[in-house]
C-alpha positions as CSV (number, residue, x, y, z in Angstrom):
1,M,4.8,2.4,-2.9
2,V,2.5,5.3,-2.1
3,L,-0.3,5.7,-4.7
4,H,-2.6,8.6,-5.0
5,A,-4.8,9.1,-1.9
6,A,-2.5,6.9,0.2
7,D,-0.7,10.2,0.9
8,N,-3.9,11.4,2.6
9,A,-3.6,8.7,5.3
10,F,-2.1,8.8,8.8
11,P,-1.6,12.6,9.2
12,G,-0.6,12.1,12.9
13,W,1.9,9.3,12.3
14,A,5.4,11.0,12.2
15,E,7.2,8.1,10.6
16,Y,4.6,7.7,7.8
17,N,4.9,11.4,7.0
18,E,8.7,10.9,6.7
19,M,8.2,8.0,4.4
20,I,5.9,9.9,2.0
21,G,7.7,13.2,2.1
22,V,4.6,15.3,1.7
23,G,0.9,14.4,2.0
24,G,-2.6,15.6,1.4
25,W,-5.8,16.1,3.2
26,G,-5.6,13.9,6.2
27,G,-9.0,15.0,7.4
28,F,-10.4,11.6,6.3
29,T,-8.8,10.0,9.4
30,P,-11.1,10.3,12.4
31,G,-9.8,12.8,15.0
32,Y,-7.3,14.5,12.6
33,A,-7.5,17.7,10.6
34,N,-6.0,18.3,7.2
35,R,-2.2,18.8,6.9
36,T,-1.6,22.5,7.5
37,E,1.5,24.7,7.8
38,A,2.2,22.9,11.1
39,S,2.8,19.7,9.0
40,G,5.7,21.2,7.1
41,P,6.5,22.9,3.9
42,K,5.2,22.4,0.4
43,I,7.6,21.1,-2.2
44,R,7.9,23.1,-5.5
45,W,10.1,22.9,-8.6
46,R,11.3,26.4,-9.3
47,D,14.2,27.8,-11.3
48,G,15.6,24.4,-12.2
49,G,15.5,22.9,-8.7
50,M,13.5,21.7,-5.7
51,V,12.4,24.4,-3.3
52,L,10.7,24.1,0.1
53,D,7.9,26.6,0.4
54,H,7.2,27.4,4.0
55,D,5.5,30.7,3.3
56,T,2.7,30.3,0.8
57,P,-0.6,29.5,2.6
58,G,-3.0,26.8,1.6
59,T,-3.7,23.1,2.1
60,A,-4.1,20.2,-0.3
61,Q,-6.3,20.7,-3.3
62,H,-6.6,19.7,-6.9
63,P,-8.5,21.0,-10.0
64,S,-11.1,18.8,-11.6
65,P,-9.7,15.8,-13.5
66,H,-8.1,16.8,-16.8
67,D,-5.2,15.9,-19.1
68,F,-1.9,17.5,-18.0
69,L,1.7,17.6,-19.1
70,M,4.2,15.7,-16.9
71,T,7.7,17.0,-17.0
72,V,10.7,14.8,-16.0
73,R,12.9,16.5,-13.3
74,A,15.3,13.6,-12.6
75,P,16.0,11.9,-16.0
76,E,18.9,9.8,-14.7
77,H,16.9,8.2,-11.9
78,P,16.3,4.5,-12.6
79,I,12.5,4.9,-12.7
80,M,12.6,7.8,-15.2
81,K,15.6,6.7,-17.3
82,G,14.5,6.3,-20.9
83,L,11.2,8.1,-20.5
84,P,10.5,11.1,-22.8
85,P,11.3,14.5,-21.2
86,A,7.6,15.3,-21.1
87,W,4.3,13.5,-21.8
88,L,0.5,14.0,-21.5
89,H,-1.1,12.1,-18.7
90,A,-4.8,11.3,-19.1
91,N,-7.8,12.8,-17.2
92,D,-6.6,12.7,-13.6
93,E,-6.5,14.8,-10.5
94,L,-3.3,17.0,-10.2
95,Y,-2.6,17.0,-6.5
96,S,-1.2,20.3,-5.3
97,N,-0.2,22.1,-2.0
98,L,0.9,18.8,-0.4
99,R,2.7,19.4,2.9
100,G,5.0,17.4,5.2
101,P,8.5,17.0,6.5
102,A,9.8,17.0,2.8
103,R,13.1,15.4,3.8
104,N,15.2,13.1,1.5
105,V,12.9,13.7,-1.4
106,T,13.8,13.6,-5.1
107,I,11.2,15.1,-7.5
108,L,11.0,12.7,-10.4
109,A,8.3,14.6,-12.4
110,S,6.1,17.6,-11.9
111,A,3.0,19.1,-13.5
112,T,1.3,22.4,-13.4
113,A,-2.4,23.5,-13.3
114,P,-2.7,27.1,-14.4
115,T,-4.3,29.6,-12.0
116,S,-7.1,30.1,-14.6
117,M,-8.4,26.7,-13.5
118,P,-10.3,26.5,-10.2
119,N,-7.8,25.1,-7.6
120,G,-4.9,25.6,-10.1
121,T,-1.8,26.9,-8.3
122,G,0.4,27.8,-11.3
123,E,3.2,26.0,-9.5
124,N,5.3,23.0,-10.7
125,E,3.8,20.5,-8.3
126,P,5.7,17.2,-7.4
127,I,3.7,14.4,-9.0
128,L,6.2,11.6,-8.8
129,M,8.8,11.4,-6.0
130,A,11.5,9.1,-4.7
131,I,12.1,9.2,-0.9
132,A,15.0,7.7,1.1
133,Y,13.7,6.5,4.4
134,G,16.3,4.7,6.6
135,K,17.6,1.9,4.5
136,G,14.4,1.8,2.4
137,R,13.3,3.3,-0.9
138,V,9.8,4.8,-1.3
139,F,8.1,5.6,-4.6
140,H,5.4,8.2,-4.2
141,D,3.0,8.5,-7.2
142,T,0.1,11.0,-6.8
143,L,-1.5,9.7,-10.0
144,G,-4.5,7.3,-10.3
145,H,-7.7,8.9,-9.1
146,V,-10.8,6.7,-9.0
147,G,-14.1,8.1,-7.8
148,T,-17.1,6.3,-6.5
149,T,-19.2,7.1,-9.5
150,Q,-16.6,6.2,-12.2
151,K,-17.2,3.3,-14.5
152,E,-14.7,1.1,-16.3
153,P,-12.4,1.9,-17.9
154,I,-10.8,4.0,-15.2
155,V,-8.9,6.3,-17.6
156,P,-6.2,7.6,-15.2
157,M,-5.3,4.0,-14.3
158,A,-5.6,2.7,-17.9
159,S,-3.2,5.4,-19.0
160,V,0.0,3.7,-20.2
161,D,2.3,6.1,-18.2
162,Y,0.4,5.1,-15.0
163,I,0.8,1.4,-15.7
164,V,4.5,1.7,-16.6
165,L,5.3,4.0,-13.7
166,L,3.6,1.6,-11.3
167,Q,5.7,-1.3,-12.6
168,R,9.0,0.6,-12.7
169,G,8.4,2.3,-9.4
170,T,7.6,-1.1,-7.7
171,E,10.7,-2.7,-9.2
172,W,12.9,0.2,-8.0
173,A,11.4,0.3,-4.5
174,A,12.0,-3.5,-4.2
175,T,15.5,-3.8,-5.8
176,G,17.0,-0.3,-6.4
177,A,17.1,-1.0,-10.1
178,V,14.7,-1.0,-13.1
179,T,14.8,-3.5,-15.9
180,I,11.3,-2.9,-17.3
181,A,11.5,-1.2,-20.8
182,V,9.6,1.8,-21.9
183,P,6.9,0.5,-24.3
184,R,6.2,2.0,-27.7
185,D,2.8,3.1,-26.8
186,F,4.0,5.4,-24.0
187,P,2.3,8.8,-24.3
188,S,3.9,11.8,-26.1
189,P,3.8,15.5,-25.1
190,D,0.7,16.1,-27.3
191,K,-1.2,12.7,-27.0
192,T,-2.3,10.5,-24.1
193,S,-2.2,6.7,-24.5
194,I,-4.8,4.5,-22.9
195,R,-4.9,0.7,-22.9
């Protein structure tokens, strides 16, 4: 399980980068800079499929937290099976321009921040990913920002979709299957759902 800023860790550890597929800033680790073009391509969802973007400059960024529409890209994957094709995720950072080896990655869901927003790329960014690593399974979930000044409830983590994806992703990473049902209060394309 790789949750939110865990993808910023260990920029110089080649195996970790393989495990997470793509990662973020990395400059938080003493002695390491942000992940740049040298770290590998960005992953995009374009024209109905996953594309590796080696050419567009830029490093990890995100707009200010906001509600954004999640779009399922692998509806038959066990984690995603039974979820609505799209839903509104509540007040979170939408990670973009993540870079890395980008091998053995399946985009489960993407989201877009328009270029009219500061740090919006206009690209379908991978938000949920499944990565095959050796004999293992990795669920990479970029959702769930919590800042030092935030007070309870932490809306992104109290969002029903975050809770359900954490549970289903953990079960899949551990067993390869998912038995956890989609609850009735799962968000819709036009309404968030907070517990």
